[in-house]
N, C-alpha and C positions, 0 to 999 in steps of 0.2 A: 565698520559703518553695515556693515550683515548684522552687526547687533544693536546699533542703534536706531536703526532700523525696526528689527525686531521689539524694541525695547519698547519705542514707541507705541509699535503697534500691538503692544499687548495691554498698556496705557490706556490706547484710546477705545480697544474693549471694554477692559474691565470699566471706565469712567462713563462709554454707555448706555451699557446694561441695562443701569437702570431708566434710563428716557423710555429702551423697549418694554421697559415691563408694565411701566405705567401706559401701555396702547391698550386703547379697549376695541375690540375687534366683537364686531355683531356676525355671531352665526345668522344666517337664514332663517335656520331651525328654528333658534330659541324663541320662544314662547312664554316665560317669563322671568321674573328679575329679583331677588332677595334683595338687593342692595337698597331699593330703596324703601325706605321708614315712612309710609304713611303713618295720618294718626288715624289712630284706631276706630274711633265713630268714620270715620270717608268709609273704609271698608264693610266695616257695619250699615253704616247706607244702602252702596251700591249693590253687597249681598243680598240687601231685602225687598230693594224694589224690584217689582213684574213690570221686565217690560219685554216684549217680542225681540227675537234674535235676527238680527240681519244678514243672510248664507251673502260669504264673501271667496271668493276664486282665491286670492292673494293668498302671501300667509302675512301673520298678524303678526310682526318682529318690536320687540320694546326701544324706544329709539328712535324708530321712523314711525310718518305719521298717516292716520287714515283719511283713505280719500276724502271728499266732499259728501260725497253722495250717504257717508254713514253718521247718519241722525246722534247727533253728542245730547246728554241729556246731563247737567249741571247738578254738581253735589251741593245739597242748603248748606250754607253757612260756614263753605268752604266756594268761593270762586277759584281757588286755583285746581281746580279739580273736576272732571268733569266724566260721565264715565257712559258707556253702551255695550248691549251682548251684540257680540260676533261668531257669529257658527256656535252656536248653544255656550261660549264663554263669556265671563262677564272684562272687561276691559277700561281701563281707568286709564285717561288722557290727558294731558295740558291741553283747556280751553280755547286757548290763543294761538296755539301754534300745528294743535289737534297729533300730537308726538303722543306714540303711549309708552305708559308710565311704566303701568303693569299690566300684567292677565292674570286673574285671582284664577286660582287653581277648585 
């Protein structure tokens, strides 16, 4: 009986490991992402636009929305991207839900 339970447990753990490996945990200290492939012209556009920086005390976290008090600017020709500058860092955002896509270094 113990061998059957032990074997079943081992199989369960082995089969569930890939599911755990797919979980994404966003660290509050994380401020940039290399997993999102942006069109090159979006990055260039955002880096070249001179806009003032907004001071914000909260953390800017990839995958989390920016507050509504931070003004977003649409990227010309790319309606799926907006940008802003927060605490002197350029941030690319999804304009539909204000979610941070990438923080440019």
